[in-house]
C-alpha positions as a printed Julia matrix, in Angstrom:
249×3 Matrix{Float64}:
 93.97   40.38  -56.44
 93.21   36.63  -56.44
 90.52   34.66  -58.19
 87.16   36.15  -59.15
 85.54   34.1   -56.37
 88.0    35.52  -53.83
 87.39   39.08  -55.03
 83.63   38.57  -54.79
 83.96   37.17  -51.27
 86.12   40.14  -50.22
 83.58   42.62  -51.66
 80.73   40.84  -49.86
 82.37   41.07  -46.46
 83.39   44.68  -47.07
 79.74   45.5   -47.82
 78.64   43.7   -44.65
 81.14   45.73  -42.61
 79.72   48.97  -44.02
 76.06   48.08  -43.58
 76.33   46.35  -40.21
 76.47   49.6   -38.13
 73.18   50.69  -39.72
 71.63   47.35  -38.76
 72.83   47.77  -35.22
 71.44   51.31  -35.03
 68.0    50.08  -36.05
 67.9    47.2   -33.55
 64.89   47.09  -31.25
 65.28   48.2   -27.66
 65.8    45.48  -25.01
 64.84   45.78  -21.36
 65.61   43.63  -18.33
 62.81   41.97  -16.38
 63.12   43.14  -12.74
 59.84   41.76  -11.36
 59.45   38.0   -10.75
 57.9    37.74  -14.24
 56.17   39.54  -17.13
 52.82   38.21  -18.3
 52.63   37.68  -22.06
 49.13   37.89  -23.52
 47.92   36.9   -26.96
 46.67   40.43  -27.71
 46.87   44.07  -26.52
 44.3    44.0   -23.72
 43.4    42.35  -20.42
 40.66   40.4   -22.16
 43.31   38.33  -23.98
 44.6    35.2   -22.19
 48.08   34.85  -20.7
 49.99   32.16  -22.6
 53.58   32.6   -21.37
 55.85   34.61  -19.05
 59.29   36.22  -19.15
 61.2    35.53  -15.95
 63.29   37.86  -13.81
 66.75   38.46  -15.29
 65.67   37.85  -18.9
 66.02   40.56  -21.51
 62.97   41.04  -23.71
 62.95   42.86  -27.04
 60.3    45.56  -27.63
 58.81   45.01  -31.08
 55.98   47.6   -31.18
 53.51   49.63  -29.13
 49.71   49.83  -29.36
 48.2    52.37  -26.94
 49.37   51.18  -23.49
 50.38   47.67  -24.6
 53.78   46.53  -25.87
 54.53   43.57  -28.09
 57.76   41.89  -26.91
 59.92   38.9   -27.8
 61.59   36.73  -25.15
 65.04   35.09  -25.51
 63.14   31.85  -26.23
 61.48   33.43  -29.27
 58.0    33.79  -27.72
 56.13   36.94  -28.78
 53.31   38.43  -26.72
 51.73   41.6   -25.35
 52.67   43.19  -22.01
 50.88   46.05  -20.22
 52.53   49.45  -19.8
 52.35   49.07  -15.99
 54.49   45.91  -16.12
 56.87   47.36  -18.72
 57.56   50.35  -16.46
 58.89   47.9   -13.86
 61.68   46.79  -16.23
 65.22   48.17  -16.37
 67.21   49.73  -19.2
 70.62   48.52  -20.42
 72.14   50.96  -17.92
 70.17   49.41  -15.05
 67.75   52.34  -14.65
 63.99   52.08  -14.36
 62.31   52.35  -17.77
 59.52   54.88  -18.24
 57.17   55.27  -21.2
 55.52   58.55  -22.16
 51.75   58.8   -22.49
 50.86   57.85  -26.07
 48.41   60.78  -26.26
 51.2    63.22  -25.39
 53.29   61.65  -28.16
 50.49   62.58  -30.56
 50.7    66.18  -29.29
 54.46   66.27  -29.93
 53.95   64.87  -33.45
 51.14   67.29  -34.41
 51.22   69.17  -37.71
 48.14   71.39  -37.82
 46.43   73.26  -35.0
 43.47   75.62  -34.7
 42.48   77.8   -31.78
 40.26   80.58  -30.41
 40.99   83.14  -27.72
 39.23   85.85  -25.74
 40.91   88.84  -24.19
 41.35   92.57  -24.23
 42.92   94.99  -26.69
 43.52   98.44  -25.2
 40.86   97.57  -22.56
 38.27   96.64  -25.2
 37.03   93.03  -25.6
 38.9    90.97  -28.2
 38.02   87.77  -30.06
 40.64   86.01  -32.18
 41.08   82.79  -34.17
 44.24   81.27  -35.59
 45.54   78.36  -37.65
 49.06   77.03  -37.21
 51.4    74.66  -39.02
 54.33   73.04  -37.22
 57.46   73.63  -39.3
 59.93   72.11  -36.84
 60.03   70.87  -33.23
 60.73   74.45  -32.12
 58.83   76.54  -34.7
 55.17   77.01  -35.68
 53.87   79.3   -38.43
 50.51   80.92  -37.63
 47.82   82.99  -39.36
 45.58   85.03  -37.06
 42.36   87.02  -37.48
 41.22   89.16  -34.53
 38.58   91.77  -33.89
 38.01   94.16  -31.0
 34.77   96.13  -30.63
 34.98   99.17  -28.35
 32.68  102.02  -27.44
 34.04  104.27  -30.16
 35.46  102.01  -32.88
 36.06   98.46  -34.11
 39.61   97.28  -34.76
 40.39   94.32  -37.03
 43.81   92.65  -37.16
 45.17   90.2   -39.77
 48.71   88.91  -39.42
 51.15   86.03  -39.8
 53.52   85.0   -37.0
 56.51   82.78  -36.4
 56.28   81.13  -32.97
 59.35   79.76  -31.21
 59.07   77.08  -28.47
 62.4    76.56  -26.68
 61.04   73.56  -24.71
 58.63   71.8   -27.11
 58.56   68.49  -25.18
 57.38   70.06  -21.91
 53.72   69.85  -20.91
 54.0    73.5   -19.82
 55.7    75.14  -22.82
 56.6    78.87  -22.96
 56.74   80.5   -26.39
 57.77   83.71  -28.12
 56.36   85.12  -31.36
 57.0    87.8   -33.95
 54.36   88.78  -36.5
 53.43   91.21  -39.26
 50.25   92.02  -41.18
 47.52   94.63  -41.54
 45.02   96.42  -39.31
 41.86   98.48  -39.84
 40.15  100.79  -37.35
 36.55  101.73  -38.17
 34.9   104.42  -35.99
 31.28  104.1   -34.87
 28.84  105.66  -37.32
 27.51  107.95  -34.59
 30.84  109.79  -34.36
 31.11  113.0   -36.34
 34.07  113.54  -38.7
 35.56  110.16  -37.73
 37.98  108.69  -40.27
 38.62  105.01  -40.95
 42.29  104.13  -40.5
 44.22  101.3   -42.18
 47.9   100.39  -42.23
 50.64   97.92  -41.56
 50.98   95.97  -38.34
 53.89   94.45  -36.44
 53.74   92.62  -33.12
 55.7    90.64  -30.56
 54.31   88.18  -28.01
 55.24   86.02  -25.07
 53.01   83.24  -23.79
 52.52   79.81  -22.31
 50.93   76.62  -23.66
 49.63   73.74  -21.54
 48.72   70.34  -22.98
 45.44   69.22  -21.37
 44.47   65.84  -22.82
 43.7    64.08  -26.08
 43.75   66.74  -28.85
 43.41   69.89  -26.76
 45.73   72.41  -25.13
 45.33   75.8   -23.46
 47.18   78.98  -24.32
 47.69   82.39  -22.66
 49.72   85.27  -24.08
 50.6    88.93  -23.8
 51.17   90.77  -27.07
 52.34   94.23  -28.13
 50.99   95.54  -31.46
 52.46   98.48  -33.36
 50.09   99.92  -35.96
 51.96  101.77  -38.71
 49.5   104.44  -39.79
 51.94  106.36  -42.04
 55.63  107.25  -42.23
 55.31  109.75  -39.4
 52.71  108.13  -37.17
 52.3   104.85  -35.29
 49.89  103.61  -32.67
 50.37  100.94  -29.98
 47.98   98.29  -28.69
 48.53   95.96  -25.73
 46.75   92.59  -25.87
 46.09   90.03  -23.12
 44.27   86.87  -24.13
 43.58   83.25  -23.2
 41.99   80.43  -25.14
 41.94   76.8   -26.21
 43.14   74.98  -29.31
 42.96   71.53  -30.87
 45.44   69.75  -33.13
 45.74   66.82  -35.51
């Protein structure tokens, strides 16, 4: 197998060959300057002075992003900050115009926890609900909901957990579907004679739509079908329509 030095050299280059694809995969994105020039500033803002430019036809390397400013490196090794407006005039490796998503929307896509409130109707009676959700995956959110509906004859309380599926999580308008299970309690008004409080299991299914508004807020509307399992031989059904707002972090 040759001398120890030769074996060591062979092992070194074999290791480089294995690791090199990973290096290449982690390389920063490069874009082509299509305008006459890009203005490089000393910091991420228009208050910072312009100290250099990248000319048309040069490829600049994107190092990082801070709000709507991008730190880039030119082929000459100069590093500076370029506005989002100028960066969106550059071209990709395939020669297509480069676009950059709103950084606030990126925060929405990366959210973990969310809390919301909604108003609506449950079997034609007014309904108020609150929920907390945790994002398990790009397409799935686990939620805990507490809701109460006060009617002319009784008050209904609902407590349940749901699994929400979002088939298009990166869309600003995002439809969703949900399945849930929990408990319910129906308490008649004290003025009713011989009225009996009812408790039991609860199952529901929902379809709805979410709309990201701005910053940390989004809107939500949904239609839900509740099945209250009173006993082995009896079940009741409740239709819910609601709309509300939520915030995330």
